C-alpha positions, 0 to 999 in steps of 0.5 A, a space after each residue: 120701599 120703592 114707592 117711599 124712595 120715589 116720594 123722598 126723591 120727589 120731595 128733595 127735588 121740590 125742595 131744591 126747585 123751591 129753595 129761593 123761596 124757602 130760604 126767605 122764610 128765615 129758617 136757619 136764623 131762629 132764636 136758639 140757633 147757636 152761632 160762634 163767630 171768630 176771626 177766620 172761623 164760624 161755627 153754626 149749629 141750627 138746633 132750633 131749626 132742626 127741632 122745628 123741622 123734626 116736629 113738622 116732618 113727624 106730623 107730616 109722616 104721622 098724617 100719611 100713615 093714617 
């Protein structure tokens, strides 16, 4: 359990340090993401981005198990 928490912490740290480059990938602005903009209100639901991230994380965790 400790090893898993340390690994998750290191991944979060790496994502935070690499964020300027990660944000240039265009995640969060994929077709299928729901954006509703009205005067004084913006609702953003990145459903396609969440599905893509979920699939990638599932594959990564599956590879670590083997």
